[in-house]
C-alpha positions as CSV (number, residue, x, y, z in Angstrom):
1,M,95.9,-123.7,1.8
2,I,95.1,-121.1,4.4
3,I,98.1,-118.7,4.2
4,G,98.9,-115.7,6.4
5,I,101.0,-112.7,5.3
6,A,102.4,-110.7,8.2
7,G,102.9,-107.3,6.4
8,L,100.5,-106.3,3.6
9,G,102.8,-103.8,2.0
10,W,104.6,-103.2,-1.3
11,L,105.3,-107.0,-1.7
12,G,102.6,-108.4,0.6
13,K,99.6,-107.0,-1.2
14,P,100.4,-108.3,-4.7
15,L,101.5,-111.6,-3.2
16,A,98.1,-111.9,-1.5
17,A,96.4,-111.1,-4.8
18,K,98.5,-113.8,-6.6
19,L,97.8,-116.4,-4.0
20,K,94.1,-115.8,-4.1
21,T,94.1,-116.3,-7.9
22,L,95.7,-119.7,-7.2
23,G,92.8,-120.7,-5.0
24,H,94.4,-120.2,-1.6
25,T,92.7,-118.5,1.4
26,V,94.8,-115.5,2.4
27,K,94.8,-113.5,5.7
28,G,97.1,-110.5,6.2
29,T,98.1,-107.9,8.7
30,A,98.5,-104.1,8.9
31,T,100.1,-102.1,11.7
32,S,97.0,-100.3,12.8
33,L,93.2,-100.8,12.9
34,Q,92.8,-97.9,10.5
35,K,95.1,-99.5,7.9
36,A,93.5,-102.9,8.4
37,T,90.0,-101.4,7.9
38,S,91.2,-99.6,4.7
39,L,92.6,-102.9,3.4
40,Q,89.4,-104.7,4.3
41,Q,87.4,-102.2,2.2
42,K,89.7,-103.1,-0.7
43,G,88.9,-106.8,-0.4
44,Y,91.8,-108.0,1.8
45,N,91.1,-110.2,4.9
46,A,93.3,-107.9,7.1
47,F,93.9,-107.9,10.8
48,P,95.5,-105.2,12.9
49,L,98.9,-106.4,14.3
50,E,101.6,-104.3,15.9
51,I,104.7,-106.0,17.2
52,T,106.5,-104.2,20.0
53,E,109.4,-105.0,22.3
54,T,106.9,-105.5,25.1
55,G,104.4,-107.7,23.3
56,V,102.1,-108.1,20.3
57,N,99.1,-105.8,20.0
58,G,96.0,-106.2,17.9
59,E,94.5,-109.5,17.0
60,P,97.4,-112.0,16.7
61,Q,95.6,-115.2,17.6
62,A,92.6,-114.3,15.3
63,F,95.1,-113.8,12.5
64,L,97.2,-116.9,13.2
65,E,94.2,-119.2,13.8
66,N,94.1,-122.2,11.4
67,L,97.0,-121.0,9.3
68,E,98.9,-123.7,7.4
69,V,101.7,-121.4,6.3
70,L,102.8,-118.0,7.7
71,I,104.9,-115.7,5.5
72,I,106.6,-113.0,7.6
73,M,107.4,-109.7,5.8
74,I,108.2,-107.5,8.7
75,P,111.5,-105.5,8.1
76,P,113.8,-104.6,10.9
77,G,113.2,-100.8,10.3
78,L,116.6,-100.1,11.8
79,R,117.9,-97.7,9.1
80,R,116.3,-94.9,10.9
81,N,118.6,-95.6,13.9
82,T,115.6,-95.9,16.3
83,G,117.6,-98.2,18.6
84,A,114.8,-100.8,18.1
85,D,115.4,-104.4,19.3
86,Y,114.1,-106.3,16.3
87,V,115.2,-109.6,17.8
88,L,113.1,-109.0,20.9
89,K,110.1,-108.0,18.8
90,M,110.3,-111.2,16.7
91,T,110.8,-113.3,19.8
92,R,107.5,-111.9,21.0
93,F,105.8,-112.7,17.7
94,L,107.3,-116.2,17.6
95,A,105.8,-116.9,21.0
96,E,102.3,-116.1,19.5
97,I,103.1,-118.2,16.4
98,E,104.0,-121.2,18.5
99,M,101.0,-120.7,20.8
100,A,98.8,-120.8,17.7
101,K,100.6,-124.0,16.5
102,V,101.3,-122.6,13.0
103,P,103.1,-125.6,11.4
104,K,105.1,-123.8,8.6
105,C,106.7,-120.4,8.1
106,I,108.6,-118.5,5.4
107,F,110.7,-115.7,6.9
108,I,111.7,-112.9,4.6
109,S,115.2,-111.8,5.3
110,S,117.7,-109.8,3.3
111,T,121.1,-110.1,1.7
112,S,122.2,-107.5,4.2
113,V,123.1,-110.4,6.5
114,Y,126.3,-110.7,4.3
115,G,129.1,-108.1,4.8
116,D,129.8,-105.6,2.0
117,E,133.2,-107.1,1.4
118,Q,132.5,-110.8,1.7
119,G,133.1,-111.3,-2.0
120,T,131.0,-113.9,-3.9
121,V,128.7,-115.7,-1.5
122,T,125.9,-118.4,-1.6
123,E,123.8,-120.1,1.0
124,T,126.8,-122.3,1.9
125,D,128.7,-119.2,3.2
126,V,128.4,-118.0,6.8
127,P,127.0,-114.5,6.8
128,K,129.2,-111.9,8.4
129,P,127.0,-108.8,8.8
130,E,128.6,-105.4,9.2
131,N,125.6,-103.3,10.3
132,E,123.0,-103.5,13.1
133,A,120.1,-104.4,10.8
134,G,122.2,-107.3,9.3
135,R,123.3,-108.5,12.7
136,Q,119.7,-108.6,14.1
137,L,118.3,-110.2,10.9
138,K,120.9,-113.0,11.2
139,Q,119.8,-113.6,14.8
140,V,116.1,-113.7,13.9
141,E,116.9,-116.1,11.0
142,Q,118.5,-118.5,13.6
143,L,115.5,-117.9,15.9
144,F,113.0,-119.1,13.3
145,F,115.2,-121.8,11.8
146,T,115.5,-123.5,15.2
147,A,111.8,-122.9,16.2
148,S,109.0,-125.4,16.0
149,P,107.4,-124.3,12.7
150,A,109.2,-125.8,9.7
151,T,110.8,-122.6,8.4
152,S,112.4,-121.5,5.1
153,I,114.5,-118.3,5.0
154,V,114.3,-116.2,1.9
155,R,117.1,-113.5,1.6
156,F,115.9,-111.0,-1.0
157,G,118.4,-108.7,-2.7
158,G,117.5,-105.0,-3.5
159,L,113.9,-104.9,-4.5
160,I,112.8,-103.3,-7.7
161,G,109.5,-103.1,-9.6
162,G,106.5,-100.9,-9.9
163,S,107.7,-97.4,-8.9
164,R,110.7,-98.8,-7.0
165,Q,113.8,-98.2,-9.0
166,P,116.9,-97.2,-6.9
167,A,118.3,-95.0,-9.7
168,R,115.6,-92.5,-8.8
169,Y,117.1,-92.0,-5.4
170,L,120.7,-91.9,-6.7
171,A,120.1,-89.5,-9.6
172,G,122.3,-86.4,-9.6
173,R,124.3,-87.5,-6.5
174,T,128.0,-87.1,-6.6
175,D,131.1,-88.8,-5.2
176,L,129.2,-92.0,-4.4
177,S,131.2,-95.0,-3.2
178,G,131.0,-98.6,-4.4
179,G,130.8,-97.9,-8.1
180,N,132.9,-100.9,-8.9
181,A,130.8,-103.2,-6.7
182,P,128.2,-105.5,-8.4
183,V,124.5,-104.9,-7.9
184,N,122.4,-107.6,-6.1
185,L,118.8,-106.9,-7.2
186,I,115.5,-108.8,-7.7
187,H,112.3,-107.8,-9.4
188,R,109.0,-108.0,-7.4
189,T,107.6,-110.4,-10.0
190,D,110.4,-112.9,-9.2
191,C,110.0,-112.4,-5.4
192,I,106.3,-113.4,-5.7
193,A,107.1,-116.3,-8.1
194,I,109.8,-117.7,-5.8
195,L,107.5,-117.6,-2.8
196,V,104.7,-119.4,-4.8
197,E,107.2,-122.1,-5.8
198,I,108.2,-122.7,-2.1
199,L,104.6,-123.1,-1.3
200,K,103.8,-125.3,-4.3
201,Q,106.8,-127.6,-3.7
202,Q,106.5,-127.5,0.1
203,A,110.2,-126.5,0.3
204,F,110.5,-125.9,4.0
205,G,113.7,-126.1,6.1
206,H,115.9,-124.3,3.5
207,I,117.7,-121.0,3.0
208,F,117.2,-119.3,-0.4
209,N,119.3,-116.3,-1.6
210,A,116.9,-114.6,-4.0
211,V,118.9,-112.4,-6.2
212,H,118.9,-112.0,-10.0
213,P,122.0,-113.8,-11.5
214,N,123.1,-110.7,-13.5
215,H,125.4,-108.5,-11.5
216,P,126.5,-105.4,-13.5
217,L,128.7,-102.9,-11.7
218,K,126.7,-100.2,-9.8
219,K,128.3,-97.3,-11.7
220,D,127.3,-98.9,-15.1
221,Y,123.9,-100.1,-14.0
222,Y,122.7,-96.9,-12.3
223,T,124.1,-94.6,-15.0
224,K,122.2,-96.6,-17.6
225,K,118.9,-96.7,-15.6
226,A,119.1,-93.0,-14.8
227,K,119.5,-92.1,-18.4
228,E,116.5,-94.4,-19.3
229,L,114.4,-92.5,-16.8
230,G,115.6,-89.1,-18.1
231,L,117.4,-88.3,-14.9
232,D,120.9,-87.0,-14.2
233,P,123.1,-90.0,-13.7
234,P,124.9,-90.4,-10.4
235,Q,128.6,-89.8,-10.2
236,Y,130.9,-92.3,-8.5
237,A,134.2,-91.7,-6.9
238,K,137.2,-92.6,-9.1
239,N,140.1,-94.9,-8.4
240,E,138.2,-96.7,-5.7
241,D,139.3,-100.2,-5.0
242,R,137.4,-101.9,-2.3
243,G,136.0,-105.3,-1.5
244,F,132.6,-106.3,-2.9
245,K,129.6,-108.5,-2.3
246,Q,128.1,-110.6,-5.0
247,V,125.2,-112.8,-3.8
248,G,124.5,-116.0,-5.7
249,S,122.3,-119.0,-5.0
250,V,122.7,-122.8,-5.1
251,T,119.3,-123.7,-3.6
252,L,117.1,-121.7,-6.0
253,E,118.2,-124.0,-8.8
254,K,118.9,-127.2,-6.8
255,I,115.8,-127.3,-4.7
256,L,113.2,-125.1,-6.6
257,N,114.6,-125.5,-10.2
258,Y,113.8,-121.8,-10.5
259,T,114.3,-119.7,-13.6
260,F,114.1,-115.9,-13.3
261,L,111.2,-114.2,-15.1
262,E,112.2,-110.5,-15.1
263,D,115.4,-108.9,-16.1
264,I,116.7,-106.3,-13.7
């Protein structure tokens, strides 16, 4: 197939490499001409693409031309409190996608669409986001789910793999909250394998919560990981009794028959 990856980053680049080994033709995007040129020199078929609230800059139609599937990996980027309107940006991008008549999409979302105190949730539960990023992601999910390309939504948990291990950022910190809440994580290897399965099985029109089924408590997990990395373990506030969020999936097994490859 001819597959497009909007966002050749930490996940997009190894996904592109994997898809090429499977015989697919892969096109991708970077946010500037300089980054696209750098990726081209490394063997990626990369196009400059910058999505703004006023429009899509770069070469959107050249990138989208002839795609059979588009995988969208463009995060909201709202943690920095930029006041950005992610919904408007993705509305602009969707107009380009529909203009190019791309038939199928995979939209990468996040488990942040669920509230931190929603308890145990699966794809059958209605997300109740508590922060701005979650609220806007939920709106964009709806936008793509009701658009003309047949779309599957993949909600990844916290991403780990390569140099990305959250324990590094938490090491040595004190009085952290949420120690008794479960982790909701997924390894990059499984992220890639799940996307490959969706493509292989043509599983479009679904929502997938992509989170490893093991959910140790944060205080246990990050203490253990910090020690394994030779770092000072984080300290969590004691006697804290709050709600929690534990994200599970019914569709990964039911539709994809997926078995996780990497432990967290």
